[in-house]
C-alpha positions in Angstrom: 152.5 59.9 -3.1 153.1 63.3 -5.4 152.6 66.9 -4.6 149.0 67.6 -5.1 148.1 64.5 -2.4 150.4 65.6 0.0 148.9 69.1 -0.4 145.7 67.8 -0.3 146.7 65.2 2.2 148.2 68.9 4.6 144.6 70.8 3.9 142.6 67.5 5.4 144.6 67.5 8.8 144.7 71.2 9.1 140.8 71.5 8.5 140.2 69.3 10.9 142.5 70.9 13.1 140.6 74.0 12.6 137.7 72.6 13.5 138.7 71.1 16.8 139.4 74.3 17.8 136.8 75.7 16.7 134.6 73.4 18.8 136.6 73.4 22.0 136.2 77.3 21.9 132.3 76.5 22.0 131.7 77.1 18.2 132.1 80.9 17.8 131.2 82.9 14.7 134.1 84.9 13.2 137.4 83.6 14.3 137.9 80.6 11.4 140.9 82.6 10.4 142.3 82.2 14.1 141.9 78.7 14.1 143.0 78.1 10.6 146.1 79.8 11.5 146.6 78.2 14.5 145.8 74.8 12.7 148.7 75.9 10.3 151.1 77.1 12.8 150.5 73.8 15.0 151.1 71.4 12.0 154.0 73.3 11.0 155.2 72.5 14.3 155.0 69.3 13.8 156.2 68.7 10.1 159.5 70.3 11.1 159.9 68.5 14.5 163.4 66.6 14.7 164.7 69.2 11.8 168.0 70.9 12.6 166.9 74.6 13.5 168.0 76.3 9.9 165.9 73.4 8.1 162.8 74.0 9.6 160.5 76.3 8.0 157.0 76.7 9.9 156.4 79.9 7.4 156.3 77.7 4.4 153.3 75.6 5.9 151.0 78.5 6.5 152.1 80.7 3.4 151.8 77.7 1.2 147.9 76.5 2.3 145.5 79.0 1.4 143.0 80.6 4.1 139.9 79.0 4.7 136.8 79.9 3.2 134.4 82.5 4.5 131.9 81.3 6.5 128.6 81.5 5.4 126.0 84.0 7.2 123.2 82.4 9.4 119.8 83.9 8.9 119.1 85.2 12.3 115.3 86.1 13.6 115.4 89.4 14.9 114.8 89.2 18.8 112.1 91.3 20.0 112.4 93.8 22.4 111.8 93.1 25.8 108.5 93.9 27.4 108.8 95.7 30.7 106.6 94.7 33.6 105.4 97.8 36.0 
């Protein structure tokens, strides 16, 4: 497996985990950066598990992986004002 394949594998795993985190929180809008960062951190922890502390470099994964693209804006219907019953 070459470097490009390893990088794509990392991205796939991080993307899948970020999606799981997003779903587990009820699919909130505007938190994709948080979910992506958490997924990167989790991936870095599993990648460095078992290595001596001086060799563990979790910042490498988060720094080397691009941020996710911004989520597309959803078209929403304007909310109608509530009618007050008297």
